[in-house]
C-alpha positions as CSV (number, residue, x, y, z in Angstrom):
1,M,29.2,-41.4,-0.4
2,R,27.8,-41.8,3.0
3,W,25.2,-44.5,3.3
4,N,22.8,-45.2,6.1
5,L,19.4,-46.7,6.5
6,N,17.6,-43.5,5.8
7,T,19.5,-43.0,2.6
8,L,18.8,-46.5,1.5
9,Y,15.1,-46.0,2.2
10,D,15.1,-42.7,0.2
11,R,16.8,-44.4,-2.7
12,V,14.4,-47.3,-2.8
13,Q,11.4,-44.9,-2.5
14,G,12.9,-42.7,-5.3
15,L,13.2,-45.7,-7.6
16,A,9.6,-46.8,-6.8
17,K,8.4,-43.2,-7.5
18,L,10.2,-43.3,-10.9
19,V,8.5,-46.5,-11.8
20,S,5.1,-45.2,-10.6
21,R,5.4,-42.1,-12.9
22,G,6.2,-44.4,-15.9
23,P,3.9,-45.9,-18.4
24,I,2.3,-48.3,-15.9
25,S,-1.4,-47.9,-15.5
26,K,-2.6,-46.7,-12.1
27,M,-4.8,-49.8,-11.9
28,L,-1.7,-52.1,-12.3
29,L,0.6,-50.2,-10.0
30,P,-0.5,-52.0,-6.8
31,A,0.1,-55.3,-8.5
32,C,3.6,-54.2,-9.6
33,G,4.4,-53.2,-6.0
34,G,2.6,-56.2,-4.4
35,L,4.4,-58.8,-6.4
36,P,7.9,-58.0,-5.1
37,V,6.6,-57.4,-1.6
38,G,4.9,-60.8,-1.7
39,A,8.1,-62.5,-3.0
40,I,10.0,-61.0,-0.1
41,A,7.3,-62.1,2.3
42,V,7.5,-65.7,1.2
43,F,11.0,-65.8,2.7
44,Y,10.6,-63.2,5.4
45,P,7.0,-62.9,6.6
46,Q,8.0,-60.4,9.3
47,V,8.1,-57.7,6.7
48,I,4.3,-57.8,6.2
49,G,2.2,-55.2,8.1
50,V,3.4,-52.3,10.2
51,G,5.8,-54.6,12.2
52,Y,4.5,-54.4,15.8
53,E,5.2,-58.1,16.4
54,T,8.6,-57.9,14.8
55,T,9.4,-54.8,16.8
56,D,8.4,-56.6,20.0
57,L,10.6,-59.6,19.2
58,A,13.6,-57.3,18.4
59,L,13.1,-55.3,21.7
60,N,12.9,-58.5,23.8
61,G,15.7,-60.5,22.1
62,G,13.3,-62.8,20.4
63,F,15.5,-63.3,17.4
64,G,18.4,-64.7,19.5
65,P,22.0,-64.1,18.4
66,D,21.3,-64.2,14.7
67,I,22.9,-60.9,13.4
68,I,22.5,-62.1,9.8
69,L,18.8,-62.6,10.1
70,L,18.3,-59.2,11.8
71,T,20.3,-57.4,9.1
72,T,18.4,-59.2,6.3
73,L,15.1,-58.3,8.0
74,V,16.2,-54.6,8.1
75,L,17.0,-54.6,4.4
76,A,13.8,-56.5,3.5
77,K,11.6,-54.2,5.6
78,I,13.1,-51.1,4.0
79,L,12.5,-52.5,0.6
80,A,9.0,-53.8,1.3
81,S,7.9,-50.5,3.0
82,A,9.2,-48.3,0.2
83,L,7.6,-50.4,-2.5
84,S,4.3,-50.6,-0.7
85,L,4.0,-46.9,-0.1
86,E,5.0,-45.9,-3.6
87,S,2.8,-48.4,-5.4
88,G,-0.3,-47.1,-3.7
89,F,-0.9,-49.3,-0.7
90,R,-2.2,-47.6,2.5
91,G,0.1,-47.2,5.4
92,G,2.5,-44.8,6.9
93,V,6.2,-44.5,7.8
94,F,6.1,-44.2,11.6
95,S,5.5,-47.8,12.6
96,P,7.8,-49.3,9.9
97,S,10.5,-46.9,11.0
98,L,10.2,-48.2,14.6
99,C,10.5,-51.7,13.3
100,I,13.5,-50.9,11.2
101,G,15.1,-49.1,14.1
102,A,14.5,-51.9,16.6
103,L,15.9,-54.5,14.2
104,S,19.0,-52.5,13.3
105,G,19.6,-51.7,16.9
106,A,19.3,-55.3,17.9
107,A,21.8,-56.3,15.2
108,F,24.2,-53.6,16.2
109,G,23.8,-54.5,19.9
110,L,24.5,-58.1,19.2
111,A,27.6,-57.2,17.1
112,V,28.9,-55.0,20.0
113,A,28.3,-57.8,22.5
114,T,30.1,-60.3,20.2
115,I,33.1,-58.1,19.5
116,L,33.5,-56.7,23.1
117,P,32.5,-59.7,25.3
118,R,34.1,-58.2,28.5
119,I,31.8,-55.1,28.4
120,D,28.4,-55.6,29.9
121,V,26.2,-54.8,26.9
122,N,22.4,-55.2,26.7
123,P,21.5,-55.5,23.0
124,N,17.9,-54.5,23.9
125,D,19.1,-51.1,24.9
126,Y,20.6,-50.6,21.5
127,S,17.2,-51.5,20.0
128,V,15.4,-48.9,22.0
129,V,18.0,-46.2,21.1
130,R,18.1,-47.0,17.4
131,M,14.3,-47.2,17.3
132,G,14.2,-43.6,18.5
133,V,16.9,-42.4,16.2
134,V,15.3,-43.8,13.0
135,A,11.8,-42.6,14.0
136,G,13.2,-39.2,14.8
137,A,15.0,-39.0,11.4
138,V,11.9,-40.2,9.5
139,L,9.5,-37.9,11.3
140,G,11.9,-34.9,11.2
141,A,11.3,-34.5,15.0
142,P,14.2,-35.8,17.0
143,I,13.4,-33.9,20.2
144,S,9.8,-35.1,20.2
145,T,11.0,-38.7,19.6
146,F,13.5,-38.3,22.4
147,L,10.7,-37.3,24.7
148,I,8.5,-40.2,23.6
149,I,11.3,-42.8,24.1
150,F,12.0,-41.3,27.5
151,Q,8.4,-41.5,28.5
152,L,8.1,-45.1,27.2
153,T,11.3,-46.4,28.9
154,G,11.4,-44.1,32.0
155,D,15.2,-44.4,31.8
156,F,16.9,-41.1,31.4
157,G,20.3,-42.6,31.2
158,L,19.3,-44.8,28.3
159,T,17.6,-41.9,26.5
160,V,20.6,-39.6,26.7
């Protein structure tokens, strides 16, 4: 079975939907979602909110060369976002998808830079590209997202 970040997000969201349709009262549902999100946030406070600060750090190399932290933040953000949305919290999927894309792109870029040290690799470029890919997949609008990323970066070579 082929797994990727979007599949993982869909699975977690499906599990949360299943729980929300169960015997839990609608009044208790936010507490049932907020408790695990709060537990995650104790260890990784970057998962709280839409993720603008975390996205900015990932795009500018603010996490340093810590691939494990970046990967853990990706998984924690996916879990927290899906649980939040399905338990009735307000929010959307666009900004969290940008955050997830930037974090996973930074982790991949650092991995490539570590494995292939002779190649001149900028991990921040991978963050921008992956951010566009994940947002395009979540929105179902890859061409529009391509144009947005091109407009934001002004770098046609990076976008293509």
